[in-house]
C-alpha positions as CSV (number, residue, x, y, z in Angstrom):
1,M,-16.6,-104.7,17.2
2,S,-19.4,-102.3,18.4
3,E,-20.1,-99.1,16.5
4,D,-19.1,-96.9,19.5
5,K,-15.8,-98.8,20.0
6,E,-15.0,-98.5,16.3
7,V,-15.6,-94.8,16.4
8,R,-13.4,-94.4,19.5
9,E,-10.6,-96.3,17.9
10,G,-10.9,-94.1,14.8
11,Y,-10.5,-91.0,17.0
12,N,-7.5,-92.5,18.7
13,R,-5.8,-93.0,15.4
14,V,-6.2,-89.4,14.2
15,T,-6.6,-87.4,17.4
16,P,-5.5,-85.9,19.8
17,R,-2.7,-83.7,18.3
18,Q,0.8,-84.7,19.3
19,T,2.9,-82.1,21.1
20,E,6.5,-82.2,22.1
21,Q,5.7,-83.4,25.6
22,R,2.1,-84.6,25.9
23,K,-1.0,-85.2,23.8
24,I,-3.7,-82.6,23.8
25,L,-7.0,-84.2,24.8
26,L,-10.3,-83.3,23.0
27,I,-12.7,-81.3,25.1
28,P,-15.6,-81.9,24.8
29,Q,-15.3,-85.5,23.6
30,P,-17.1,-86.1,20.3
31,S,-19.8,-88.8,20.3
32,S,-20.5,-91.5,17.8
33,D,-23.6,-89.6,16.6
34,L,-23.3,-88.5,13.0
35,K,-25.2,-85.3,13.8
36,D,-22.6,-84.3,16.3
37,P,-21.0,-81.1,14.8
38,L,-17.7,-82.1,16.4
39,V,-17.7,-85.3,14.4
40,S,-18.3,-83.2,11.3
41,L,-15.3,-81.0,12.2
42,L,-13.0,-84.0,12.6
43,L,-14.1,-85.4,9.3
44,Q,-13.4,-82.2,7.5
45,L,-10.1,-81.6,9.1
46,L,-8.9,-85.2,8.8
47,N,-10.5,-86.1,5.5
48,A,-7.3,-87.5,4.1
49,L,-6.6,-89.8,7.1
50,T,-8.1,-93.1,8.0
51,V,-11.4,-92.9,9.8
52,P,-14.1,-95.5,10.4
53,K,-16.0,-96.3,7.2
54,H,-19.4,-95.5,8.5
55,L,-18.2,-92.0,9.3
56,E,-17.0,-91.2,5.7
57,K,-19.9,-89.1,4.7
58,D,-20.0,-85.6,3.1
59,S,-23.2,-84.4,4.7
60,F,-21.5,-82.5,7.5
61,T,-20.3,-78.9,7.9
62,E,-19.6,-76.9,11.0
63,H,-22.2,-74.2,11.0
64,S,-24.3,-71.9,13.1
65,T,-26.5,-72.4,16.0
66,F,-30.3,-72.5,15.8
67,L,-30.6,-68.8,16.6
68,E,-28.4,-68.0,13.6
69,L,-30.4,-70.3,11.3
70,V,-33.7,-68.7,12.1
71,S,-32.3,-65.2,11.5
72,S,-29.1,-65.2,9.3
73,E,-30.7,-65.2,5.9
74,E,-33.5,-62.9,6.9
75,I,-30.9,-60.5,8.5
76,L,-28.9,-60.2,5.3
77,I,-32.1,-59.7,3.2
78,A,-33.2,-57.0,5.6
79,V,-29.9,-55.2,5.5
80,I,-29.8,-55.3,1.7
81,A,-33.3,-53.7,1.7
82,C,-32.1,-51.0,4.2
83,Q,-29.1,-50.2,2.0
84,I,-31.3,-49.7,-1.0
85,W,-33.7,-47.6,1.1
86,A,-30.9,-45.4,2.2
87,A,-29.4,-45.0,-1.3
88,L,-32.8,-43.8,-2.6
89,M,-33.2,-41.1,0.0
90,T,-31.8,-38.2,-2.0
91,D,-34.5,-35.6,-1.7
92,Q,-34.3,-32.7,0.8
93,D,-37.3,-34.1,2.7
94,D,-35.9,-37.6,3.0
95,Y,-33.6,-37.1,6.0
96,I,-35.9,-38.6,8.6
97,A,-36.5,-41.6,6.4
98,F,-32.8,-41.9,5.8
99,V,-32.1,-41.9,9.6
100,I,-34.8,-44.6,10.1
101,S,-33.2,-46.7,7.4
102,R,-29.9,-46.5,9.4
103,L,-31.7,-47.4,12.6
104,V,-33.3,-50.5,11.1
105,A,-30.0,-51.5,9.3
106,G,-28.2,-51.2,12.6
107,L,-30.7,-53.3,14.5
108,F,-30.4,-56.1,11.9
109,G,-26.7,-55.7,11.3
110,A,-25.9,-56.0,15.0
111,M,-27.5,-59.4,15.3
112,P,-24.7,-61.5,13.7
113,T,-22.2,-60.2,16.3
114,I,-23.9,-62.1,19.0
115,L,-24.4,-65.4,17.1
116,G,-20.8,-66.5,16.5
117,P,-19.9,-67.6,20.1
118,S,-22.6,-70.4,20.1
119,F,-21.4,-71.5,16.7
120,I,-17.8,-71.7,18.0
121,I,-18.7,-73.6,21.2
122,E,-20.7,-76.2,19.3
123,T,-18.2,-76.8,16.5
124,T,-14.7,-76.4,18.0
125,F,-12.7,-78.1,20.7
126,L,-11.3,-76.2,23.7
127,H,-7.7,-76.2,22.4
128,Q,-9.0,-74.5,19.2
129,R,-11.3,-71.9,20.6
130,G,-8.8,-69.1,21.2
131,K,-8.0,-68.9,17.5
132,A,-11.7,-69.4,16.6
133,F,-12.8,-66.5,18.8
134,L,-9.9,-64.4,17.6
135,T,-10.8,-64.9,13.9
136,Y,-14.5,-64.3,14.4
137,E,-14.2,-61.2,16.5
138,L,-11.5,-59.6,14.4
139,S,-13.5,-60.3,11.3
140,V,-16.3,-58.1,12.8
141,L,-13.7,-55.4,13.7
142,L,-12.2,-55.6,10.2
143,G,-15.6,-54.9,8.8
144,V,-16.0,-51.9,11.0
145,T,-12.6,-50.6,9.8
146,A,-12.8,-51.5,6.1
147,G,-16.4,-50.2,5.6
148,P,-15.7,-46.6,6.4
149,T,-12.3,-46.7,4.6
150,I,-13.8,-48.0,1.4
151,G,-16.8,-45.7,1.8
152,G,-14.5,-42.7,2.2
153,I,-12.6,-43.6,-1.0
154,I,-15.9,-43.9,-2.9
155,V,-17.5,-40.8,-1.7
156,D,-14.4,-38.8,-2.5
157,A,-15.0,-39.4,-6.2
158,H,-18.6,-40.3,-6.5
159,P,-22.0,-39.2,-5.2
160,W,-22.7,-40.3,-1.6
161,P,-25.5,-42.9,-2.5
162,V,-22.8,-45.0,-4.2
163,T,-21.4,-45.7,-0.7
164,F,-24.6,-47.7,-0.1
165,W,-25.1,-49.2,-3.5
166,W,-21.7,-50.9,-3.5
167,T,-22.4,-52.8,-0.3
168,I,-25.3,-54.7,-2.0
169,G,-22.9,-56.9,-3.9
170,P,-21.0,-58.3,-0.9
171,L,-24.2,-58.7,1.1
172,A,-25.8,-60.6,-1.7
173,V,-22.8,-62.9,-1.9
174,A,-22.9,-63.4,1.8
175,A,-26.7,-64.3,1.6
176,L,-25.9,-66.8,-1.1
177,L,-23.1,-68.5,0.9
178,V,-25.4,-68.6,4.0
179,F,-28.2,-70.2,2.0
180,I,-25.9,-72.8,0.4
181,F,-23.6,-73.8,3.3
182,L,-25.1,-73.0,6.7
183,E,-26.8,-75.9,8.6
184,E,-28.2,-76.5,12.0
185,T,-25.7,-77.7,14.6
186,G,-27.8,-77.8,17.8
187,F,-26.7,-80.9,19.7
188,D,-27.5,-82.0,23.2
189,R,-24.1,-83.3,24.3
190,E,-25.3,-84.6,27.7
191,R,-28.0,-86.7,26.1
192,R,-25.9,-87.6,23.1
193,G,-28.4,-86.5,20.4
194,S,-29.8,-83.8,18.3
195,K,-32.1,-81.4,20.2
196,N,-34.0,-80.3,17.1
197,P,-36.4,-81.9,14.5
198,E,-35.2,-84.0,11.6
199,L,-34.7,-82.0,8.4
200,P,-35.3,-83.1,4.8
201,S,-32.3,-84.7,3.2
202,D,-32.9,-83.1,-0.3
203,F,-31.1,-79.8,-0.7
204,I,-33.9,-77.3,-1.6
205,P,-36.4,-78.7,1.0
206,N,-33.6,-78.7,3.6
207,R,-32.8,-75.0,2.9
208,I,-36.4,-74.0,3.0
209,A,-37.0,-75.8,6.3
210,T,-33.8,-74.4,7.7
211,F,-34.1,-70.7,6.8
212,F,-37.8,-69.8,6.3
213,P,-40.1,-69.0,9.2
214,G,-41.6,-71.7,11.3
215,N,-40.4,-74.4,13.6
216,H,-39.0,-76.8,11.0
217,A,-35.4,-76.6,12.1
218,I,-35.8,-75.9,15.8
219,L,-38.0,-76.8,18.7
220,P,-40.6,-74.1,19.6
221,T,-39.6,-72.0,22.6
222,S,-42.0,-72.2,25.6
223,G,-43.1,-69.1,27.5
224,P,-41.0,-69.7,30.6
225,R,-37.9,-70.6,28.6
226,F,-38.4,-67.4,26.4
227,W,-38.6,-65.2,29.5
228,R,-35.6,-66.9,31.0
229,R,-33.5,-66.3,27.9
230,L,-34.7,-62.7,27.8
231,I,-33.4,-61.9,31.3
232,L,-30.4,-64.2,31.3
233,P,-28.0,-61.7,29.7
234,F,-28.6,-59.3,32.5
235,I,-28.1,-62.0,35.2
236,I,-24.8,-63.0,33.5
237,G,-23.9,-59.3,33.3
238,I,-24.1,-58.7,37.1
239,S,-22.0,-61.8,37.9
240,P,-18.6,-60.9,39.5
241,I,-16.6,-62.3,36.6
242,A,-18.6,-60.5,33.9
243,V,-18.5,-57.2,35.8
244,I,-14.7,-57.3,36.1
245,V,-13.9,-58.3,32.5
246,G,-16.8,-56.2,31.3
247,F,-15.4,-53.2,33.1
248,Y,-12.1,-53.8,31.4
249,A,-13.7,-54.0,28.0
250,F,-15.9,-51.0,28.8
251,L,-12.7,-48.9,29.4
252,T,-10.3,-50.3,26.9
253,F,-12.6,-50.5,23.9
254,G,-14.5,-47.3,24.9
255,F,-11.3,-45.2,25.0
256,T,-10.2,-46.7,21.7
257,I,-13.5,-45.6,20.1
258,A,-13.1,-42.1,21.6
259,L,-9.5,-41.8,20.4
260,N,-10.4,-42.7,16.8
261,A,-13.4,-40.4,16.9
262,L,-11.3,-37.4,18.0
263,L,-8.3,-38.3,15.8
264,A,-9.7,-36.6,12.7
265,I,-10.1,-33.4,14.8
266,Y,-6.6,-33.5,16.1
267,L,-5.2,-34.1,12.6
268,Q,-7.0,-31.3,10.7
269,N,-3.8,-29.3,10.5
270,P,-1.8,-30.4,8.8
271,V,-4.0,-32.9,6.9
272,T,-1.1,-34.5,5.1
273,I,-0.1,-36.6,8.1
274,G,-3.5,-38.1,8.7
275,G,-2.9,-41.2,6.6
276,Y,0.2,-42.2,8.6
277,V,-1.8,-42.2,11.9
278,T,-5.0,-43.8,10.7
279,F,-3.1,-46.5,8.9
280,T,-2.1,-47.8,12.3
281,T,-5.7,-49.0,12.7
282,W,-5.1,-51.5,9.9
283,M,-1.7,-52.4,11.3
284,S,-3.1,-53.1,14.7
285,L,-5.7,-55.5,13.2
286,I,-3.1,-57.4,11.2
287,I,-0.5,-57.7,14.0
288,A,-3.2,-58.6,16.6
289,E,-4.4,-61.4,14.3
290,T,-0.9,-62.7,13.7
291,F,0.1,-62.6,17.4
292,G,-3.3,-64.0,18.5
293,M,-3.1,-67.0,16.1
294,F,0.2,-67.9,17.7
295,A,-0.6,-67.2,21.4
296,S,-4.4,-67.4,22.0
297,D,-4.4,-71.2,22.6
298,R,-0.7,-71.9,23.3
299,I,-0.5,-69.7,26.4
300,P,-3.6,-71.0,28.2
301,L,-2.6,-74.7,27.4
302,W,0.9,-74.0,28.6
303,A,-0.4,-72.6,31.9
304,S,-2.7,-75.6,32.3
305,R,0.2,-78.0,31.8
306,R,2.7,-76.2,34.0
307,L,0.5,-74.8,36.8
308,S,-2.1,-77.5,37.3
309,K,-0.6,-80.6,35.7
310,G,-3.0,-80.6,32.7
311,I,-6.2,-79.6,34.6
312,W,-8.2,-76.9,32.9
313,Y,-9.4,-73.6,34.5
314,P,-11.1,-71.0,32.4
315,E,-9.0,-68.3,34.0
316,Y,-6.0,-69.5,32.0
317,R,-7.6,-67.7,29.1
318,L,-6.9,-64.4,30.9
319,W,-3.2,-64.9,30.7
320,N,-3.4,-63.7,27.1
321,L,-4.5,-60.2,28.5
322,I,-1.0,-59.6,30.1
323,L,0.4,-57.9,26.9
324,P,-2.7,-55.8,26.0
325,G,-3.3,-55.0,29.6
326,L,0.2,-53.4,29.8
327,L,0.2,-51.8,26.3
328,S,-3.1,-50.1,26.5
329,P,-2.3,-47.7,29.4
330,I,1.1,-47.0,27.8
331,G,-0.5,-46.2,24.5
332,L,-3.0,-43.9,26.0
333,G,-0.3,-42.1,28.0
334,I,1.9,-41.7,24.8
335,F,-1.1,-40.4,22.9
336,G,-2.0,-37.9,25.6
337,A,1.6,-36.7,26.0
338,S,1.9,-36.3,22.3
339,L,-1.1,-33.9,22.3
340,Q,0.0,-32.1,25.4
341,Y,3.6,-31.4,24.3
342,H,3.0,-31.3,20.5
343,C,5.4,-34.2,19.9
344,H,6.2,-35.6,16.5
345,Y,3.2,-37.1,14.7
346,M,4.8,-40.5,14.5
347,L,4.8,-40.7,18.3
348,L,1.0,-40.0,18.1
349,A,0.7,-42.8,15.5
350,F,2.7,-45.1,17.8
351,G,0.3,-44.4,20.7
352,T,-2.6,-45.0,18.4
353,F,-1.2,-48.3,17.3
354,L,-0.7,-49.5,20.9
355,V,-4.2,-48.6,22.0
356,G,-5.8,-50.2,18.9
357,F,-3.7,-53.4,19.1
358,S,-4.6,-53.8,22.8
359,A,-8.3,-53.3,22.2
360,V,-8.7,-55.6,19.2
361,L,-6.6,-58.3,20.9
362,S,-8.6,-58.0,24.2
363,V,-12.1,-58.4,22.8
364,P,-11.9,-62.1,21.6
365,I,-10.0,-63.1,24.8
366,I,-12.7,-61.5,27.0
367,V,-15.6,-63.0,25.1
368,N,-13.9,-66.4,25.0
369,Y,-13.3,-66.4,28.8
370,V,-16.9,-65.4,29.7
371,V,-18.4,-67.9,27.2
372,E,-16.3,-70.7,28.8
373,C,-17.7,-69.8,32.2
374,F,-21.3,-70.0,30.8
375,V,-20.9,-72.7,28.1
376,N,-24.6,-73.3,27.8
377,S,-25.4,-69.6,27.4
378,A,-22.9,-68.4,24.8
379,T,-25.4,-66.2,22.9
380,E,-26.6,-64.5,26.0
381,V,-22.9,-63.9,27.0
382,A,-22.3,-62.3,23.6
383,V,-25.3,-60.0,24.1
384,I,-24.1,-58.6,27.5
385,M,-20.4,-58.4,26.5
386,N,-21.3,-56.3,23.5
387,V,-23.2,-53.9,25.8
388,Y,-20.1,-53.6,28.0
389,R,-17.8,-53.2,25.0
390,L,-19.8,-50.5,23.3
391,A,-21.4,-48.6,26.1
392,L,-18.6,-46.1,26.9
393,G,-17.7,-45.6,23.3
394,L,-21.3,-44.6,22.5
395,A,-21.6,-42.4,25.6
396,L,-18.2,-40.5,25.4
397,P,-19.1,-38.1,22.6
398,F,-21.8,-36.6,24.9
399,F,-19.3,-35.5,27.5
400,I,-15.7,-35.9,26.2
401,E,-15.6,-32.3,25.0
402,A,-16.4,-31.0,28.5
403,W,-13.9,-33.4,30.0
404,S,-11.2,-32.1,27.7
405,D,-12.0,-28.5,28.4
406,A,-11.7,-29.2,32.1
407,V,-8.4,-31.1,32.2
408,G,-6.9,-30.6,28.7
409,N,-6.3,-33.2,26.0
410,G,-3.1,-34.5,27.6
411,W,-4.7,-35.3,31.0
412,L,-7.9,-36.6,29.4
413,F,-5.9,-39.5,27.9
414,G,-3.6,-39.6,30.9
415,M,-6.6,-40.3,33.2
416,A,-7.8,-42.8,30.7
417,A,-4.4,-44.6,31.0
418,F,-4.8,-44.8,34.8
419,F,-8.4,-46.0,34.5
420,S,-7.2,-48.7,32.0
421,L,-4.4,-49.8,34.3
422,F,-6.8,-50.1,37.2
423,A,-9.1,-52.3,35.1
424,A,-6.1,-54.5,34.1
425,I,-5.2,-55.0,37.8
426,L,-8.7,-56.2,38.5
427,V,-8.4,-58.7,35.6
428,A,-5.1,-59.9,37.1
429,L,-7.0,-60.5,40.4
430,L,-9.7,-62.4,38.5
431,A,-7.0,-64.6,36.8
432,W,-5.7,-65.4,40.2
433,R,-9.0,-66.0,42.1
434,G,-11.6,-66.4,39.4
435,N,-12.6,-69.9,40.5
436,T,-13.6,-68.4,43.8
437,L,-15.4,-65.4,42.4
438,R,-17.5,-67.7,40.1
439,R,-19.1,-69.2,43.2
440,F,-20.9,-65.9,43.8
441,T,-22.9,-66.2,40.6
442,I,-26.6,-67.1,40.8
443,N,-27.0,-70.9,40.9
444,G,-27.9,-72.8,37.8
445,I,-26.3,-70.6,35.1
446,I,-22.6,-71.3,35.6
447,S,-21.4,-74.1,33.3
448,T,-17.7,-74.6,32.7
449,E,-15.2,-77.2,31.7
450,E,-13.1,-76.6,34.8
451,G,-11.4,-79.8,36.0
452,E,-11.2,-81.4,32.6
453,R,-7.8,-82.8,31.7
454,T,-6.2,-81.0,28.7
455,H,-3.1,-83.2,28.4
456,A,-2.7,-86.9,28.6
């Protein structure tokens, strides 16, 4: 029996997963190459089951892409240095240096948020990606929520530099875990082989070759390829599909940031109710994760099976936006009405919850969809989608006060509700005719799994 045939028969015994009606097929199909990260994933998930003998190795883990490997360890070290730098800036003349430390920390700290999508594409199958993107994106949002919460508790009882000192421990643990466990997963699936140089098999030389500067773990980037990757996020960003879902993220997440930024002002009197309202941020994360783990893959696969007889279209991912697309305008309307008519603070909290739940559930769905339209450019997609997601939230503080003075707090969020509803309608049109709109993207960058069969 040939090696490839033996591998295939091994896959047939342990995959695909059996459903009530049909089998879910693996997309993309794993190869027989031991360096294929999808083979690694199967071996880890199915370690207790029977697999071909020559695949029973422990040298695999599903890890990050080559861009992560070049920068992940250095990113963590740089952020640790910036936290120490900020904590030491306690003199009255240190303010400018303190601000610079925050700028540098922000530049390095933002990098991991664009690296996860490539990792997910290279190490998960299509029927798992919804949960994978959900977990990854919500972990980022959880950090954004937990950091200020813990910092606020600390600074309430200790000097402010302690809010920077305490972060060094978690960052050091993360750096250690990265050094021990992360490996290169770059794999050319079309040519069925690794696209990067061979690495030493011994642990310490392997770690040095993987994480320290040089081209030991990746192929050097040529000039034309470098410039192509530099402008590719902007080319993706002006494609019709990215503009539509980007506009939705621009409004939905932007208004959420604005709401949370202004919430402390609205709750100044009486201060005793603030905890009830801000606690909804935590609840929105928890419930969004719970709901998303159930629905993020089930709904698209159900749509594929029912609407196209098991043929996959990336637009099925957008079906998961039905609930947040409806709840976000409702939440913004409730929040604005509560301010306008001085309703009970629990109604304000309910509106806050609906807006937060919709925003945090929408982000992984949007990123997942666009990445699956540009499978070969996942990192570049993450770059431009982060720009869309954060742009309005960063800009609103400069004009939201004037907006509020002109129309009042109630109509400020009432208008936001109508804007969000309009964006949701555009996304619905994209879900309906997305395969047509994708044709208007510049040739050569679209890469999807459209037409693959998801069910046997």
